[in-house]
C-alpha positions in Angstrom: -13.0 51.6 -29.9 -14.3 48.3 -28.5 -16.0 47.8 -25.2 -14.6 45.4 -22.5 -17.3 42.9 -23.3 -16.2 42.6 -26.9 -12.5 43.0 -26.3 -12.2 40.4 -23.5 -13.3 36.8 -23.7 -13.0 36.4 -19.9 -14.8 37.9 -16.9 -14.6 37.2 -13.2 -17.9 37.2 -11.2 -17.4 38.2 -7.6 -19.9 38.2 -4.8 -19.6 39.2 -1.1 -21.7 36.9 1.0 -21.3 37.7 4.7 -17.6 37.5 5.6 -16.7 35.5 2.4 -15.6 36.6 -1.1 -16.4 34.1 -3.8 -15.3 34.3 -7.4 -15.5 32.4 -10.7 -13.7 33.3 -13.9 -15.8 32.6 -17.0 -14.4 32.2 -20.5 -16.5 32.7 -23.6 -15.7 30.0 -26.1 -17.2 28.6 -29.2 -19.7 26.5 -27.2 -20.7 29.3 -24.8 -19.5 30.2 -21.3 -17.2 27.9 -19.4 -15.8 28.2 -15.9 -12.0 28.5 -16.0 -11.3 28.9 -12.3 -13.1 29.4 -9.0 -12.1 30.4 -5.5 -13.4 31.4 -2.1 -11.6 33.4 0.7 -12.7 34.6 4.1 -12.4 38.4 4.5 -9.9 39.7 7.0 -11.7 41.0 10.1 -15.0 39.8 8.5 -14.8 42.7 6.0 -16.4 45.0 8.6 -15.2 48.4 9.5 -15.8 50.3 12.7 -19.4 51.1 11.7 -21.9 48.7 10.1 -20.4 49.1 6.6 -17.7 47.2 4.8 -14.0 48.1 5.3 -12.4 49.1 2.0 -8.9 47.8 3.2 -10.3 44.4 4.2 -12.2 44.1 0.9 -9.1 45.1 -1.1 -6.9 42.6 0.8 -9.6 39.9 0.2 -9.8 40.6 -3.5 -6.0 40.3 -3.8 -6.2 37.0 -2.0 -9.1 35.8 -4.2 -7.1 36.5 -7.4 -4.1 34.7 -6.0 -6.1 31.7 -4.7 -8.1 31.4 -7.9 -5.3 32.2 -10.4 -7.7 34.6 -12.2 -6.2 36.3 -15.2 -9.0 38.7 -16.2 -9.4 42.2 -14.7 -12.9 42.5 -16.0 -15.3 42.0 -13.1 -19.1 41.6 -12.5 -19.8 42.3 -8.8 -22.6 41.4 -6.5 -23.5 41.8 -2.9 -25.7 39.1 -1.3 -28.2 39.9 1.5 -31.4 41.8 2.2 -29.5 44.5 4.2 -27.2 45.4 1.2 -27.0 49.0 0.4 -24.9 50.3 -2.5 -23.7 54.0 -2.4 
């Protein structure tokens, strides 16, 4: 059984930067990685929930908008969160 990295020749890099989601779809070709598509969307409600954390519904809605805006085809994702206050649980 192959892993996603060997099975797929495309990956989407996604980063949350404040209230913005940015994404770029990279394709691995004969000459290395090439950008196929890129997009940026503002998160609904700034992506924030009632507490300090991010709101899952806003993030999900933002990701759907990002995929539509960018025309991304891949479902393989590398994810990042920008900022010194970032905490991953």
